[in-house]
C-alpha positions in Angstrom: -71.8 76.5 13.9 -71.3 75.5 10.5 -74.6 76.7 10.0 -73.9 80.0 11.3 -70.2 80.2 8.7 -72.7 79.6 5.6 -75.5 81.8 6.6 -73.3 84.8 7.3 -70.9 84.4 4.5 -69.4 88.2 4.4 -68.6 88.3 8.0 -66.8 85.3 8.0 -65.1 86.3 4.7 -64.1 89.3 6.9 -62.8 87.6 9.9 -60.9 85.3 7.9 -58.8 88.6 6.2 -58.5 90.0 9.2 -56.8 86.5 10.8 -54.6 86.5 8.0 -53.2 90.1 9.0 -53.3 89.3 12.6 -50.8 86.5 12.2 -48.7 88.9 10.5 -47.8 90.5 13.7 -49.4 88.7 16.8 -47.4 85.2 17.5 -51.2 83.1 17.8 -50.4 81.4 14.6 -50.2 78.0 16.7 -53.3 78.2 18.5 -55.0 77.7 15.4 -54.7 74.7 13.9 -55.1 73.3 17.5 -58.5 74.9 18.0 -59.3 73.4 14.3 -58.8 70.4 15.9 -60.2 70.5 19.2 -63.6 71.9 17.9 -63.9 69.6 15.4 -63.8 66.5 17.6 -66.4 68.2 19.8 -68.8 69.1 16.9 -68.6 65.7 15.0 -69.3 63.7 18.6 -71.6 66.4 19.9 -73.8 66.3 16.7 -73.1 62.3 15.8 -72.1 63.6 12.3 -75.8 63.8 11.2 -75.3 66.4 8.9 -71.9 65.6 7.4 -69.8 67.5 9.9 -66.7 65.8 9.2 -66.9 66.7 5.9 -66.9 70.3 6.4 -64.5 70.0 9.0 -62.1 68.4 6.4 -63.0 70.7 3.6 -62.0 73.8 6.2 -58.7 72.1 7.4 -57.8 71.5 3.7 -58.0 75.2 3.0 -56.2 76.4 6.0 -53.2 73.6 5.8 -50.9 75.9 3.6 -51.7 79.1 5.4 -51.4 77.1 8.8 -47.6 75.9 7.0 -46.6 79.5 5.9 -47.7 81.2 9.2 -45.7 78.4 11.3 -48.6 77.4 13.2 -48.1 73.6 12.4 -48.3 71.4 15.6 -46.8 68.9 13.1 -45.5 69.4 10.0 -48.5 67.0 8.6 -51.2 68.2 10.6 -53.7 68.5 7.4 -53.2 65.3 6.4 -53.2 63.4 10.1 -56.3 65.7 10.6 -57.9 64.5 7.5 -57.5 60.9 8.7 -58.9 61.6 12.5 -62.1 63.6 11.0 -62.6 60.6 8.6 -62.3 58.3 11.1 -64.3 59.9 13.8 -67.0 60.6 10.9 -67.5 57.0 10.0 -67.1 55.6 13.9 -69.5 58.4 15.4 -71.8 59.0 12.8 -75.0 56.9 10.7 -73.9 54.2 8.6 -74.8 56.1 4.8 -72.8 54.1 2.3 -70.5 50.6 1.7 -67.0 50.5 2.4 -64.9 49.8 -0.5 -62.7 47.4 0.0 -60.4 49.0 -2.9 -59.2 51.3 -0.9 -58.7 49.4 2.0 -56.4 47.2 -0.4 -54.9 50.3 -1.8 -53.6 51.7 2.0 -52.0 48.0 2.7 -50.0 48.4 -0.2 -48.6 51.4 0.8 -47.9 50.1 4.3 -45.7 46.9 2.6 -43.7 49.6 0.8 -42.3 50.6 4.5 -40.7 47.2 5.1 -38.2 48.2 2.6 -37.5 51.7 3.6 -33.9 52.6 4.4 -32.5 56.5 5.1 -28.8 57.6 5.6 -27.0 57.6 8.8 -28.5 60.8 10.7 -31.7 61.0 8.5 -35.2 60.2 10.1 -37.0 57.3 9.1 -40.3 58.6 11.0 -39.8 61.9 8.8 -38.8 60.3 5.5 -42.0 57.8 5.9 -44.6 60.9 7.0 -43.0 63.0 4.3 -43.9 60.0 1.4 -47.2 58.6 2.8 -48.9 60.7 4.9 -50.6 62.1 2.1 -51.6 58.5 0.1 -52.6 57.2 3.0 -54.8 60.8 4.2 -56.0 60.2 0.8 -57.3 56.5 1.4 -59.1 57.2 5.0 -61.2 60.1 3.4 -61.5 57.9 0.2 -63.4 55.9 2.2 -65.5 58.4 4.2 -66.7 59.9 0.6 -67.2 56.5 -1.6 -70.9 56.9 -2.5 -71.6 58.5 0.1 -74.7 61.0 -0.9 -74.9 64.7 -0.2 -77.1 67.4 -2.0 -76.0 69.7 -4.2 -76.6 72.7 -1.4 -74.2 70.7 0.9 -71.2 70.2 -1.8 -71.7 74.3 -2.5 -71.3 75.1 1.5 -68.5 73.0 1.8 -66.8 74.6 -0.8 -67.5 77.6 0.7 -65.9 76.2 3.9 -62.5 75.4 2.3 -62.4 78.9 0.8 -62.4 80.8 4.0 -59.0 80.1 4.5 -57.6 81.3 1.6 -58.7 84.4 2.2 -56.4 84.4 5.1 -53.8 83.2 2.5 -54.8 86.1 0.2 -54.4 88.4 3.1 -51.4 87.2 4.8 -49.4 87.0 1.1 -50.6 91.0 0.6 -49.0 92.0 4.0 -46.1 89.9 3.9 -44.9 90.8 0.1 -42.7 93.7 -0.2 -43.6 96.7 -2.5 -43.7 94.9 -5.8 -42.0 97.6 -7.3 -38.8 97.4 -5.7 -38.9 93.1 -6.3 -36.9 92.2 -9.3 -38.6 89.3 -11.0 -37.3 86.3 -12.6 -39.0 83.5 -14.8 -38.8 80.9 -11.6 -41.3 80.4 -8.6 -41.3 83.5 -6.4 -41.3 83.1 -2.7 -41.5 86.8 -2.1 -44.5 87.2 -3.6 -45.8 84.1 -1.9 -45.3 85.2 1.4 -42.0 83.3 1.3 -43.4 80.3 1.6 -43.4 77.2 -1.1 -45.0 78.8 -4.7 -46.6 75.5 -5.6 -48.3 74.7 -2.8 -49.7 78.3 -2.2 -50.7 78.9 -5.9 -52.5 75.0 -5.9 -54.6 76.4 -3.1 -55.3 79.7 -4.7 -55.7 78.1 -7.7 -58.4 75.9 -5.9 -60.0 79.1 -4.4 -60.2 80.7 -8.4 -61.9 77.7 -9.2 -64.6 78.0 -6.6 -65.4 81.6 -7.0 -65.4 80.9 -10.6 -68.2 78.2 -10.5 -70.4 80.2 -7.8 -70.3 83.3 -10.0 -70.9 80.6 -13.2 -73.9 79.2 -10.9 -75.1 82.7 -9.0 -74.2 81.3 -6.1 -73.7 85.2 -4.0 -70.5 85.1 -1.5 -71.0 88.7 -1.0 -73.6 91.6 -0.9 -72.9 92.2 -4.8 -71.7 90.2 -7.4 -69.5 92.7 -8.8 -67.6 92.5 -5.0 -67.5 88.8 -5.7 -65.9 89.2 -9.3 -63.4 91.9 -7.4 -62.3 88.3 -5.0 -62.2 86.5 -8.1 -59.9 88.9 -10.1 -57.9 89.2 -6.7 -57.0 85.8 -6.5 -56.0 85.3 -10.2 -53.6 88.3 -9.6 -52.1 86.8 -6.5 -52.2 83.4 -8.3 -50.4 84.5 -11.1 -47.5 86.7 -9.0 -46.4 83.6 -7.3 -44.9 82.8 -10.8 -45.7 78.9 -9.9 -47.9 77.5 -13.1 -49.4 74.4 -12.3 -51.8 75.7 -9.6 -53.2 78.2 -12.3 -53.5 76.3 -15.5 -54.9 73.4 -13.5 -57.9 75.8 -12.1 -58.5 76.8 -15.9 -58.4 73.2 -17.2 -61.0 71.9 -14.5 -63.5 74.9 -14.8 -63.2 74.5 -18.5 -64.7 70.8 -17.7 -66.9 72.2 -15.5 -68.7 74.8 -18.2 -68.3 72.0 -20.8 -70.4 69.6 -18.7 -72.8 72.2 -17.4 -73.4 73.2 -21.2 -74.2 69.3 -22.3 -76.8 69.1 -19.2 -78.4 72.5 -19.9 -77.7 72.8 -23.8 -80.2 75.7 -24.1 -78.2 78.0 -21.9 -75.4 78.1 -25.0 -75.8 82.0 -25.2 -75.4 83.0 -21.5 -72.4 80.5 -21.1 -70.7 81.8 -24.2 -71.7 85.5 -22.8 -69.8 84.9 -19.4 -66.7 83.0 -21.0 -66.0 86.2 -22.9 -66.6 88.5 -20.2 -64.1 85.9 -17.9 -61.7 85.9 -20.9 -61.6 89.9 -21.2 -61.4 90.1 -17.3 -58.5 87.6 -17.7 -56.9 89.6 -20.1 -57.2 92.5 -18.4 -55.5 90.9 -15.2 -52.9 89.4 -17.6 -51.6 92.6 -19.0 -51.5 94.5 -15.3 -49.8 91.4 -14.0 -47.0 91.3 -17.1 -46.6 95.4 -16.8 -45.9 94.7 -13.0 -43.7 91.8 -13.5 -41.6 93.9 -16.4 -42.7 90.5 -19.1 -41.4 88.1 -16.8 -45.1 86.5 -16.1 -45.0 86.3 -20.3 -42.0 84.3 -20.4 -42.8 82.3 -17.3 -46.1 80.4 -19.4 -44.6 80.8 -22.7 -41.7 79.0 -21.2 -38.6 81.4 -21.7 -36.1 82.4 -19.8 -35.7 86.1 -18.8 -34.0 86.9 -22.1 -37.0 85.7 -23.8 -35.0 82.6 -25.6 -37.4 79.2 -25.4 -36.1 76.6 -23.1 -35.7 72.8 -24.3 -37.3 71.4 -20.5 -40.6 72.5 -20.2 -40.6 70.7 -17.1 -38.3 72.4 -15.2 -36.3 69.3 -14.6 -39.3 66.8 -14.1 -38.7 64.9 -16.9 -34.8 64.3 -15.9 -36.5 63.2 -12.4 -38.8 60.9 -14.0 -36.4 59.2 -16.2 -34.0 58.7 -12.7 -37.2 57.3 -11.2 -37.8 54.7 -13.8 -33.8 53.5 -13.6 -35.2 52.6 -10.0 -37.9 51.1 -10.9 -36.3 48.7 -13.2 -34.1 47.7 -10.4 -36.6 46.5 -8.2 -39.7 46.1 -10.1 -41.7 44.3 -7.9 -41.9 45.6 -4.3 -40.2 48.7 -5.4 -37.3 50.5 -3.6 -39.0 51.7 -0.2 -40.6 54.7 0.9 -38.6 57.8 0.5 -36.0 55.6 -0.8 -35.7 57.6 -4.0 -34.5 60.9 -3.2 -31.1 58.9 -1.5 -30.6 56.5 -4.1 -30.3 59.7 -6.2 -28.0 61.3 -4.1 -25.7 58.2 -3.9 -25.8 57.8 -7.8 -23.8 61.2 -8.1 -26.9 62.2 -10.0 -27.8 66.2 -10.6 -31.4 65.4 -9.8 -31.7 64.7 -5.9 -35.1 66.2 -5.1 -38.0 64.0 -3.8 -40.0 63.5 -6.4 -42.6 66.0 -7.6 -44.8 63.6 -9.5 -46.9 61.2 -7.3 -47.7 58.4 -10.1 -43.4 58.2 -10.9 -43.4 58.3 -6.6 -45.5 55.5 -6.7 -44.3 53.1 -9.6 -40.5 53.7 -8.4 -41.1 53.0 -4.4 -43.7 50.6 -4.7 -43.0 48.9 -8.0 -45.8 46.7 -9.1 -47.7 47.4 -5.6 -47.4 50.8 -6.7 -48.8 50.6 -10.5 -51.9 48.1 -8.8 -52.3 50.9 -6.0 -52.5 53.6 -8.9 -55.0 51.7 -11.3 -57.2 51.7 -8.2 -57.2 55.6 -7.7 -57.6 55.9 -11.5 -60.3 53.7 -12.1 -63.2 54.3 -8.7 -63.6 57.6 -9.3 -64.1 57.1 -13.4 -67.0 54.3 -12.4 -68.6 56.4 -10.2 -68.6 59.5 -12.9 -69.7 57.1 -15.6 -73.1 56.6 -13.9 -73.8 59.9 -13.1 -76.0 63.0 -15.1 -74.1 65.4 -16.8 -74.7 67.9 -14.2 -73.0 65.2 -11.2 -69.8 64.9 -13.8 -69.6 68.8 -14.0 -68.4 68.7 -10.4 -67.0 65.0 -10.2 -64.7 65.3 -13.3 -63.8 68.4 -12.1 -62.8 67.4 -9.0 -60.9 64.2 -10.8 -58.7 66.8 -13.0 -57.6 68.5 -10.1 -56.4 65.8 -8.2 -54.9 64.2 -11.2 -53.4 67.3 -12.4 -52.1 68.2 -9.0 -50.4 65.0 -8.0 -48.5 65.3 -11.4 -46.8 68.9 -10.8 -46.8 68.9 -6.9 -46.9 64.9 -5.8 -49.4 65.4 -2.4 -47.3 67.7 -0.7 -50.1 69.2 0.6 -53.6 67.2 1.5 -55.2 69.0 -1.0 -55.3 66.3 -3.3 -56.4 63.9 -1.2 -59.9 66.0 -0.2 -60.6 66.7 -4.0 -60.1 63.3 -5.1 -62.5 61.9 -2.3 -64.8 64.8 -3.6 -64.7 62.9 -7.3 -66.3 59.6 -5.3 -69.6 61.3 -3.7 -73.1 61.0 -4.9 -74.7 64.3 -5.8 -78.2 64.7 -5.2 -79.2 67.8 -6.8 -83.1 66.9 -7.3 
């Protein structure tokens, strides 16, 4: 089945565009995730994961997670994260042994679980939901890291699974298009825009669209053709960029741009004689991006310019570029000082800030500071494991391999710093930074 998908790319792109439209008019959204899970289990069992079927399925589920949420198709809100754990475990259990297990990630998961002991939620709040909201992402990362650690895949397989991840993003783009009101009727401000994000969280939508922009850019740069024409692929890229900008959520798009810059830099180091080609590519890309930016600026009445230059609607520069995240970080440090060894407990940060009467009461947008606040010293050790293990893999790789691995690592690091682990995507790209890429 996976072979049919990757060898009929344009057909499956069209199918996913249609799916994005159909869920806006027909009530079959809940069937979609159930179909992914049931068919996924069958594929891994029947194939015994001989060709990394589990990896392809995780890739598809990660791309589909935001679409499932925004179309109210989730069985459980964290279906994407639970699915990663399920597919990873089945791939390890049923598949052939291909790499050594890293004890580091088992220790990392253990450190996270210890924090549950200290979890206390106010009367009327759900303990299960609090733990699931805060730990399902980090734990799914741990299991997927166990699956990916030193697992060798070919460059062809890597590009195929990136394409598989991209398919549901076409559904998101289609869904957003049909759910967005007439842009001429909208009054744009400089805050994240739910109306241009399909009525769902702009941060999550922009994050996954940003990854779609990255994948399309990499494919065009490496001459992997998705459709019948390179010009159609460029149109896909431009429209993805346009839709990502319209969410007014900066993190996802800035991360995509930075990761692609890293990719191009190491590709240039790998093949130094391609400098002229790279320069031409970047020059054309810059011209096209400038055109999309100017068009978006015109559509939004210049508000997109103010958003990315950290100005308010009247054009006056804001004092806080972090949208309140610095204040949140300061409050988290205070909680860490209160209990520096074992932390204050999973999910307790939000409730502590409510009890203290602080104006910043939102759940953490930064996974690094959440680990430190809620898990204390154990959280710091867990964070060090996450930071160091991919760097070891990247260090012993070629520049060609580093172009991919470091881009994935950057995607993970920047995403958890602006969006924590709200979605399964950071776990996925982190796992990809641990693989061994055979490009011979």
